[in-house]
Structure formats: C-alpha cells, structure tokens
N, CA, C and O atoms as CSV, one atom per row, in Angstrom:
chain,resi,resn,atom,element,x,y,z
A,1,MET,N,N,63.714,188.054,148.298
A,1,MET,CA,C,63.877,188.837,149.516
A,1,MET,C,C,62.517,189.287,150.076
A,1,MET,O,O,62.346,189.423,151.287
A,2,ALA,N,N,61.551,189.516,149.167
A,2,ALA,CA,C,60.237,189.986,149.604
A,2,ALA,C,C,59.563,188.980,150.528
A,2,ALA,O,O,58.885,189.370,151.479
A,3,TRP,N,N,59.741,187.682,150.257
A,3,TRP,CA,C,59.119,186.669,151.111
A,3,TRP,C,C,59.769,186.635,152.493
A,3,TRP,O,O,59.102,186.353,153.489
A,4,ILE,N,N,61.044,186.916,152.553
A,4,ILE,CA,C,61.714,186.988,153.857
A,4,ILE,C,C,61.151,188.169,154.648
A,4,ILE,O,O,60.857,188.047,155.837
A,5,TYR,N,N,61.004,189.318,153.970
A,5,TYR,CA,C,60.381,190.471,154.630
A,5,TYR,C,C,58.994,190.110,155.143
A,5,TYR,O,O,58.622,190.464,156.262
A,6,LEU,N,N,58.243,189.411,154.326
A,6,LEU,CA,C,56.866,189.072,154.689
A,6,LEU,C,C,56.808,188.117,155.873
A,6,LEU,O,O,55.973,188.281,156.763
A,7,ILE,N,N,57.676,187.134,155.890
A,7,ILE,CA,C,57.703,186.191,157.020
A,7,ILE,C,C,58.047,186.930,158.311
A,7,ILE,O,O,57.414,186.715,159.344
A,8,PHE,N,N,59.057,187.802,158.245
A,8,PHE,CA,C,59.415,188.556,159.449
A,8,PHE,C,C,58.324,189.548,159.833
A,8,PHE,O,O,58.096,189.793,161.018
A,9,ALA,N,N,57.646,190.122,158.835
A,9,ALA,CA,C,56.519,191.008,159.140
A,9,ALA,C,C,55.454,190.241,159.911
A,9,ALA,O,O,54.895,190.758,160.879
A,10,GLY,N,N,55.170,189.015,159.489
A,10,GLY,CA,C,54.190,188.182,160.180
A,10,GLY,C,C,54.632,187.834,161.592
A,10,GLY,O,O,53.820,187.821,162.518
A,11,LEU,N,N,55.913,187.555,161.754
A,11,LEU,CA,C,56.420,187.233,163.098
A,11,LEU,C,C,56.345,188.452,164.011
A,11,LEU,O,O,55.992,188.322,165.183
A,12,PHE,N,N,56.673,189.632,163.493
A,12,PHE,CA,C,56.545,190.842,164.300
A,12,PHE,C,C,55.083,191.175,164.577
A,12,PHE,O,O,54.773,191.836,165.568
A,13,GLU,N,N,54.192,190.724,163.713
A,13,GLU,CA,C,52.758,190.923,163.917
A,13,GLU,C,C,52.292,190.244,165.213
A,13,GLU,O,O,51.313,190.673,165.822
A,14,ILE,N,N,52.985,189.202,165.623
A,14,ILE,CA,C,52.655,188.493,166.863
A,14,ILE,C,C,52.926,189.377,168.084
A,14,ILE,O,O,52.246,189.255,169.103
A,15,GLY,N,N,53.905,190.252,167.982
A,15,GLY,CA,C,54.345,191.029,169.139
A,15,GLY,C,C,53.380,192.088,169.626
A,15,GLY,O,O,53.320,192.364,170.824
A,16,TRP,N,N,52.615,192.695,168.708
A,16,TRP,CA,C,51.775,193.793,169.203
A,16,TRP,C,C,50.582,193.323,170.021
A,16,TRP,O,O,50.241,194.002,170.989
A,17,PRO,N,N,49.919,192.209,169.705
A,17,PRO,CA,C,48.869,191.758,170.632
A,17,PRO,C,C,49.444,191.343,171.995
A,17,PRO,O,O,48.791,191.502,173.026
A,18,VAL,N,N,50.661,190.815,171.985
A,18,VAL,CA,C,51.311,190.468,173.253
A,18,VAL,C,C,51.561,191.737,174.065
A,18,VAL,O,O,51.346,191.762,175.277
A,19,GLY,N,N,52.017,192.786,173.386
A,19,GLY,CA,C,52.212,194.066,174.072
A,19,GLY,C,C,50.916,194.595,174.663
A,19,GLY,O,O,50.900,195.098,175.787
A,20,LEU,N,N,49.825,194.481,173.904
A,20,LEU,CA,C,48.529,194.927,174.429
A,20,LEU,C,C,48.092,194.084,175.619
A,20,LEU,O,O,47.472,194.600,176.549
A,21,LYS,N,N,48.407,192.798,175.598
A,21,LYS,CA,C,48.093,191.927,176.739
A,21,LYS,C,C,48.910,192.363,177.959
A,21,LYS,O,O,48.397,192.428,179.076
A,22,MET,N,N,50.188,192.660,177.721
A,22,MET,CA,C,51.043,193.145,178.814
A,22,MET,C,C,50.498,194.446,179.395
A,22,MET,O,O,50.579,194.673,180.602
A,23,ALA,N,N,49.946,195.293,178.542
A,23,ALA,CA,C,49.454,196.604,178.972
A,23,ALA,C,C,48.215,196.511,179.853
A,23,ALA,O,O,47.808,197.512,180.441
A,24,GLN,N,N,47.613,195.345,179.956
A,24,GLN,CA,C,46.437,195.178,180.810
A,24,GLN,C,C,46.802,195.147,182.295
A,24,GLN,O,O,45.938,195.334,183.151
A,25,GLU,N,N,48.054,194.916,182.593
A,25,GLU,CA,C,48.518,194.889,183.987
A,25,GLU,C,C,49.086,196.260,184.353
A,25,GLU,O,O,49.802,196.868,183.557
A,26,ASP,N,N,48.774,196.744,185.541
A,26,ASP,CA,C,49.235,198.069,185.964
A,26,ASP,C,C,50.751,198.210,185.945
A,26,ASP,O,O,51.276,199.249,185.542
A,27,ASN,N,N,51.453,197.172,186.377
A,27,ASN,CA,C,52.914,197.273,186.495
A,27,ASN,C,C,53.645,197.142,185.150
A,27,ASN,O,O,54.844,197.413,185.081
A,28,THR,N,N,52.952,196.736,184.089
A,28,THR,CA,C,53.598,196.633,182.777
A,28,THR,C,C,52.828,197.418,181.700
A,28,THR,O,O,53.000,197.178,180.505
A,29,ARG,N,N,51.988,198.347,182.138
A,29,ARG,CA,C,51.137,199.075,181.179
A,29,ARG,C,C,51.967,199.857,180.158
A,29,ARG,O,O,51.781,199.681,178.954
A,30,ILE,N,N,52.863,200.703,180.612
A,30,ILE,CA,C,53.650,201.543,179.691
A,30,ILE,C,C,54.555,200.678,178.825
A,30,ILE,O,O,54.650,200.887,177.616
A,31,THR,N,N,55.213,199.714,179.439
A,31,THR,CA,C,56.083,198.813,178.675
A,31,THR,C,C,55.276,198.073,177.612
A,31,THR,O,O,55.720,197.956,176.470
A,32,GLY,N,N,54.121,197.584,177.969
A,32,GLY,CA,C,53.282,196.859,177.019
A,32,GLY,C,C,52.867,197.726,175.841
A,32,GLY,O,O,52.896,197.278,174.695
A,33,ILE,N,N,52.481,198.966,176.120
A,33,ILE,CA,C,52.093,199.877,175.038
A,33,ILE,C,C,53.276,200.153,174.128
A,33,ILE,O,O,53.129,200.175,172.906
A,34,LEU,N,N,54.447,200.363,174.713
A,34,LEU,CA,C,55.646,200.611,173.903
A,34,LEU,C,C,56.024,199.390,173.067
A,34,LEU,O,O,56.435,199.521,171.914
A,35,VAL,N,N,55.883,198.205,173.655
A,35,VAL,CA,C,56.139,196.965,172.910
A,35,VAL,C,C,55.169,196.856,171.732
A,35,VAL,O,O,55.579,196.544,170.614
A,36,ALA,N,N,53.890,197.111,171.981
A,36,ALA,CA,C,52.889,197.028,170.920
A,36,ALA,C,C,53.199,198.008,169.793
A,36,ALA,O,O,53.136,197.635,168.622
A,37,ILE,N,N,53.531,199.244,170.123
A,37,ILE,CA,C,53.832,200.253,169.103
A,37,ILE,C,C,55.076,199.873,168.309
A,37,ILE,O,O,55.101,200.012,167.086
A,38,ALA,N,N,56.101,199.396,168.995
A,38,ALA,CA,C,57.337,199.010,168.308
A,38,ALA,C,C,57.098,197.850,167.347
A,38,ALA,O,O,57.534,197.894,166.196
A,39,PHE,N,N,56.409,196.819,167.816
A,39,PHE,CA,C,56.166,195.661,166.962
A,39,PHE,C,C,55.244,196.013,165.788
A,39,PHE,O,O,55.446,195.532,164.674
A,40,MET,N,N,54.236,196.850,166.039
A,40,MET,CA,C,53.352,197.301,164.958
A,40,MET,C,C,54.145,198.042,163.890
A,40,MET,O,O,53.954,197.823,162.694
A,41,SER,N,N,55.025,198.911,164.330
A,41,SER,CA,C,55.808,199.715,163.389
A,41,SER,C,C,56.717,198.852,162.528
A,41,SER,O,O,56.754,199.008,161.307
A,42,VAL,N,N,57.441,197.955,163.154
A,42,VAL,CA,C,58.353,197.084,162.408
A,42,VAL,C,C,57.558,196.164,161.480
A,42,VAL,O,O,57.934,195.974,160.323
A,43,SER,N,N,56.477,195.603,161.976
A,43,SER,CA,C,55.645,194.712,161.176
A,43,SER,C,C,55.089,195.435,159.951
A,43,SER,O,O,55.142,194.910,158.839
A,44,GLY,N,N,54.565,196.618,160.153
A,44,GLY,CA,C,54.017,197.397,159.049
A,44,GLY,C,C,55.064,197.783,158.020
A,44,GLY,O,O,54.809,197.733,156.817
A,45,PHE,N,N,56.234,198.167,158.490
A,45,PHE,CA,C,57.310,198.539,157.564
A,45,PHE,C,C,57.747,197.337,156.727
A,45,PHE,O,O,57.944,197.460,155.518
A,46,LEU,N,N,57.898,196.178,157.366
A,46,LEU,CA,C,58.298,194.981,156.626
A,46,LEU,C,C,57.221,194.547,155.645
A,46,LEU,O,O,57.534,194.083,154.548
A,47,LEU,N,N,55.961,194.690,156.025
A,47,LEU,CA,C,54.868,194.390,155.096
A,47,LEU,C,C,54.932,195.330,153.899
A,47,LEU,O,O,54.750,194.897,152.761
A,48,TRP,N,N,55.182,196.581,154.137
A,48,TRP,CA,C,55.305,197.571,153.062
A,48,TRP,C,C,56.417,197.172,152.091
A,48,TRP,O,O,56.243,197.246,150.875
A,49,LEU,N,N,57.555,196.750,152.637
A,49,LEU,CA,C,58.660,196.295,151.772
A,49,LEU,C,C,58.256,195.068,150.962
A,49,LEU,O,O,58.550,194.988,149.769
A,50,ALA,N,N,57.592,194.125,151.594
A,50,ALA,CA,C,57.199,192.886,150.915
A,50,ALA,C,C,56.211,193.164,149.786
A,50,ALA,O,O,56.262,192.520,148.738
A,51,GLN,N,N,55.314,194.121,150.002
A,51,GLN,CA,C,54.277,194.397,149.009
A,51,GLN,C,C,54.815,195.045,147.743
A,51,GLN,O,O,54.076,195.206,146.771
A,52,LYS,N,N,56.064,195.413,147.738
A,52,LYS,CA,C,56.662,195.930,146.510
A,52,LYS,C,C,56.753,194.835,145.447
A,52,LYS,O,O,56.767,195.128,144.251
A,53,GLN,N,N,56.815,193.562,145.887
A,53,GLN,CA,C,56.963,192.452,144.941
A,53,GLN,C,C,55.893,191.378,145.076
A,53,GLN,O,O,55.729,190.558,144.173
A,54,ILE,N,N,55.171,191.368,146.175
A,54,ILE,CA,C,54.147,190.338,146.410
A,54,ILE,C,C,52.778,191.001,146.299
A,54,ILE,O,O,52.573,192.078,146.859
A,55,PRO,N,N,51.835,190.379,145.585
A,55,PRO,CA,C,50.505,190.980,145.442
A,55,PRO,C,C,49.870,191.304,146.792
A,55,PRO,O,O,50.095,190.619,147.790
A,56,LEU,N,N,49.079,192.357,146.789
A,56,LEU,CA,C,48.442,192.867,148.011
A,56,LEU,C,C,47.656,191.797,148.766
A,56,LEU,O,O,47.863,191.603,149.963
A,57,GLY,N,N,46.758,191.105,148.071
A,57,GLY,CA,C,45.916,190.104,148.737
A,57,GLY,C,C,46.722,188.968,149.324
A,57,GLY,O,O,46.445,188.504,150.430
A,58,THR,N,N,47.721,188.519,148.583
A,58,THR,CA,C,48.574,187.429,149.067
A,58,THR,C,C,49.379,187.877,150.277
A,58,THR,O,O,49.426,187.180,151.291
A,59,SER,N,N,50.009,189.037,150.171
A,59,SER,CA,C,50.861,189.491,151.278
A,59,SER,C,C,50.040,189.728,152.546
A,59,SER,O,O,50.466,189.377,153.646
A,60,TYR,N,N,48.867,190.323,152.382
A,60,TYR,CA,C,48.050,190.584,153.563
A,60,TYR,C,C,47.567,189.291,154.207
A,60,TYR,O,O,47.575,189.168,155.432
A,61,ALA,N,N,47.150,188.332,153.396
A,61,ALA,CA,C,46.671,187.053,153.935
A,61,ALA,C,C,47.792,186.298,154.655
A,61,ALA,O,O,47.576,185.733,155.727
A,62,VAL,N,N,48.971,186.293,154.067
A,62,VAL,CA,C,50.108,185.612,154.704
A,62,VAL,C,C,50.473,186.320,156.001
A,62,VAL,O,O,50.703,185.673,157.023
A,63,TRP,N,N,50.525,187.634,155.962
A,63,TRP,CA,C,50.890,188.447,157.134
A,63,TRP,C,C,49.926,188.198,158.291
A,63,TRP,O,O,50.350,187.942,159.418
A,64,THR,N,N,48.635,188.275,158.004
A,64,THR,CA,C,47.661,188.054,159.075
A,64,THR,C,C,47.608,186.593,159.504
A,64,THR,O,O,47.352,186.297,160.672
A,65,GLY,N,N,47.848,185.677,158.567
A,65,GLY,CA,C,47.856,184.249,158.914
A,65,GLY,C,C,48.966,183.906,159.887
A,65,GLY,O,O,48.748,183.215,160.882
A,66,ILE,N,N,50.169,184.402,159.586
A,66,ILE,CA,C,51.299,184.170,160.491
A,66,ILE,C,C,51.002,184.815,161.848
A,66,ILE,O,O,51.238,184.217,162.897
A,67,GLY,N,N,50.486,186.036,161.807
A,67,GLY,CA,C,50.172,186.735,163.056
A,67,GLY,C,C,49.110,186.023,163.873
A,67,GLY,O,O,49.241,185.896,165.090
A,68,ALA,N,N,48.057,185.556,163.208
A,68,ALA,CA,C,46.966,184.879,163.927
A,68,ALA,C,C,47.422,183.557,164.523
A,68,ALA,O,O,47.166,183.276,165.694
A,69,ALA,N,N,48.096,182.748,163.718
A,69,ALA,CA,C,48.560,181.446,164.212
A,69,ALA,C,C,49.590,181.619,165.321
A,69,ALA,O,O,49.542,180.926,166.338
A,70,GLY,N,N,50.512,182.539,165.119
A,70,GLY,CA,C,51.549,182.768,166.125
A,70,GLY,C,C,50.988,183.318,167.425
A,70,GLY,O,O,51.393,182.908,168.513
A,71,THR,N,N,50.050,184.255,167.302
A,71,THR,CA,C,49.444,184.825,168.506
A,71,THR,C,C,48.636,183.774,169.260
A,71,THR,O,O,48.642,183.748,170.491
A,72,PHE,N,N,47.946,182.914,168.526
A,72,PHE,CA,C,47.223,181.817,169.161
A,72,PHE,C,C,48.191,180.951,169.977
A,72,PHE,O,O,47.924,180.641,171.138
A,73,LEU,N,N,49.304,180.568,169.369
A,73,LEU,CA,C,50.270,179.708,170.068
A,73,LEU,C,C,50.891,180.404,171.273
A,73,LEU,O,O,51.065,179.780,172.320
A,74,VAL,N,N,51.228,181.680,171.145
A,74,VAL,CA,C,51.774,182.429,172.283
A,74,VAL,C,C,50.735,182.484,173.411
A,74,VAL,O,O,51.072,182.318,174.583
A,75,GLY,N,N,49.481,182.716,173.045
A,75,GLY,CA,C,48.423,182.747,174.056
A,75,GLY,C,C,48.278,181.432,174.797
A,75,GLY,O,O,48.097,181.411,176.014
A,76,VAL,N,N,48.359,180.335,174.061
A,76,VAL,CA,C,48.240,179.007,174.670
A,76,VAL,C,C,49.446,178.711,175.566
A,76,VAL,O,O,49.293,178.254,176.699
A,77,ILE,N,N,50.636,178.976,175.046
A,77,ILE,CA,C,51.864,178.603,175.756
A,77,ILE,C,C,52.137,179.503,176.961
A,77,ILE,O,O,52.500,179.015,178.031
A,78,PHE,N,N,51.963,180.823,176.787
A,78,PHE,CA,C,52.386,181.751,177.835
A,78,PHE,C,C,51.243,182.345,178.669
A,78,PHE,O,O,51.479,182.827,179.776
A,79,TYR,N,N,50.020,182.316,178.154
A,79,TYR,CA,C,48.924,182.968,178.856
A,79,TYR,C,C,47.798,182.015,179.242
A,79,TYR,O,O,46.771,182.451,179.762
A,80,GLY,N,N,47.976,180.740,178.999
A,80,GLY,CA,C,46.974,179.766,179.406
A,80,GLY,C,C,45.653,179.884,178.663
A,80,GLY,O,O,44.605,179.522,179.198
A,81,ASP,N,N,45.694,180.389,177.423
A,81,ASP,CA,C,44.461,180.472,176.637
A,81,ASP,C,C,43.886,179.075,176.429
A,81,ASP,O,O,44.633,178.098,176.372
A,82,PRO,N,N,42.574,178.976,176.317
A,82,PRO,CA,C,41.943,177.659,176.165
A,82,PRO,C,C,42.291,177.013,174.825
A,82,PRO,O,O,42.503,177.686,173.816
A,83,THR,N,N,42.341,175.702,174.858
A,83,THR,CA,C,42.604,174.946,173.629
A,83,THR,C,C,41.516,173.893,173.449
A,83,THR,O,O,40.854,173.464,174.394
A,84,SER,N,N,41.371,173.509,172.210
A,84,SER,CA,C,40.468,172.415,171.884
A,84,SER,C,C,40.874,171.915,170.511
A,84,SER,O,O,41.621,172.575,169.789
A,85,LEU,N,N,40.380,170.763,170.166
A,85,LEU,CA,C,40.672,170.220,168.844
A,85,LEU,C,C,40.186,171.177,167.756
A,85,LEU,O,O,40.869,171.369,166.750
A,86,ALA,N,N,39.032,171.767,167.947
A,86,ALA,CA,C,38.480,172.691,166.953
A,86,ALA,C,C,39.361,173.927,166.787
A,86,ALA,O,O,39.551,174.404,165.668
A,87,ARG,N,N,39.898,174.447,167.883
A,87,ARG,CA,C,40.782,175.624,167.792
A,87,ARG,C,C,42.064,175.276,167.049
A,87,ARG,O,O,42.534,176.059,166.223
A,88,TYR,N,N,42.634,174.109,167.335
A,88,TYR,CA,C,43.833,173.693,166.606
A,88,TYR,C,C,43.518,173.451,165.134
A,88,TYR,O,O,44.331,173.777,164.268
A,89,LEU,N,N,42.365,172.893,164.843
A,89,LEU,CA,C,41.958,172.691,163.460
A,89,LEU,C,C,41.843,174.035,162.739
A,89,LEU,O,O,42.239,174.153,161.580
A,90,GLY,N,N,41.309,175.032,163.413
A,90,GLY,CA,C,41.218,176.365,162.827
A,90,GLY,C,C,42.580,176.912,162.442
A,90,GLY,O,O,42.736,177.497,161.370
A,91,ILE,N,N,43.565,176.725,163.307
A,91,ILE,CA,C,44.927,177.188,163.009
A,91,ILE,C,C,45.498,176.408,161.831
A,91,ILE,O,O,46.152,176.989,160.964
A,92,VAL,N,N,45.261,175.112,161.791
A,92,VAL,CA,C,45.736,174.302,160.656
A,92,VAL,C,C,45.115,174.811,159.355
A,92,VAL,O,O,45.796,174.882,158.332
A,93,LEU,N,N,43.843,175.162,159.384
A,93,LEU,CA,C,43.190,175.685,158.187
A,93,LEU,C,C,43.781,177.026,157.758
A,93,LEU,O,O,43.938,177.281,156.564
A,94,ILE,N,N,44.108,177.880,158.722
A,94,ILE,CA,C,44.750,179.152,158.394
A,94,ILE,C,C,46.092,178.896,157.720
A,94,ILE,O,O,46.393,179.499,156.690
A,95,ILE,N,N,46.897,178.009,158.291
A,95,ILE,CA,C,48.211,177.702,157.727
A,95,ILE,C,C,48.059,177.081,156.338
A,95,ILE,O,O,48.824,177.401,155.428
A,96,ALA,N,N,47.079,176.199,156.175
A,96,ALA,CA,C,46.840,175.589,154.861
A,96,ALA,C,C,46.444,176.649,153.834
A,96,ALA,O,O,46.875,176.587,152.683
A,97,GLY,N,N,45.638,177.609,154.238
A,97,GLY,CA,C,45.248,178.687,153.337
A,97,GLY,C,C,46.430,179.541,152.922
A,97,GLY,O,O,46.558,179.916,151.757
A,98,VAL,N,N,47.288,179.847,153.875
A,98,VAL,CA,C,48.494,180.635,153.580
A,98,VAL,C,C,49.402,179.852,152.629
A,98,VAL,O,O,49.917,180.414,151.662
A,99,ALA,N,N,49.597,178.584,152.891
A,99,ALA,CA,C,50.433,177.758,152.010
A,99,ALA,C,C,49.847,177.688,150.609
A,99,ALA,O,O,50.590,177.731,149.628
A,100,THR,N,N,48.545,177.582,150.501
A,100,THR,CA,C,47.890,177.544,149.195
A,100,THR,C,C,48.113,178.825,148.430
A,100,THR,O,O,48.374,178.795,147.228
A,101,LEU,N,N,48.012,179.963,149.118
A,101,LEU,CA,C,48.268,181.241,148.442
A,101,LEU,C,C,49.696,181.311,147.921
A,101,LEU,O,O,49.937,181.810,146.822
A,102,LYS,N,N,50.637,180.815,148.704
A,102,LYS,CA,C,52.043,180.841,148.278
A,102,LYS,C,C,52.242,179.912,147.094
A,102,LYS,O,O,52.904,180.290,146.128
A,103,LEU,N,N,51.696,178.722,147.140
A,103,LEU,CA,C,51.906,177.743,146.073
A,103,LEU,C,C,51.155,178.116,144.791
A,103,LEU,O,O,51.600,177.783,143.693
A,104,ALA,N,N,50.043,178.792,144.926
A,104,ALA,CA,C,49.232,179.167,143.757
A,104,ALA,C,C,49.812,180.338,142.996
A,104,ALA,O,O,49.365,180.633,141.888
A,105,HIS,N,N,50.787,181.004,143.560
A,105,HIS,CA,C,51.371,182.187,142.929
A,105,HIS,C,C,52.109,181.731,141.703
A,105,HIS,O,O,52.693,182.550,140.993
C-alpha cells in the first residue's frame, strides 16, 4: 500500500507547480494559489504515509522524480515549454534512476 501512496503523492506533486503557473495570470491568481496549496497538502500527506514503510531516501527520490517528469510533460503539453532531445534524455534518466531505486530495494 505504501507504494500506491507514494505514486499518488508523486502525481499530486505535479499539481502544485501547475497551480503556481496558473497564479501568474491575474484572472486565475487566487485559484492557482489554492490549487497549489491543495496539491501540496495532499502530496505531502501521501508522502508521509508512504514513508512509514519506504526508506526516506527512496521515497523522496521517487516522489520528486515523478513530480519532475510529470511537471515537465505537463509544461510541454499544456504550456508550450521548449523540448529537445537532451531534455527528453534528462527525463528518461530521472525515470531510470527512480526505477533503479525501486528495483534495488
């Protein structure tokens, strides 16, 4: 169950940078801040639950890895963030590192 908590914590980790991006626009500032706070809270709580059974270093690396890769993809798909082969390679390396931590456990 701890790994399920951790995966969802990582997915919710994607939401708070999106909320902060939304908050940069005048017409969505308050909504964006509220979205960021809500996603941060849920993400942190789920990480806390996961860390009851998953080592600290592993859980944190997986949590930030999912958040970083997911936020990168959301930025590319919805916000027109720049892409390049090197940027995609970086995401692949993050995912490979997360997978290695899981398999090495």
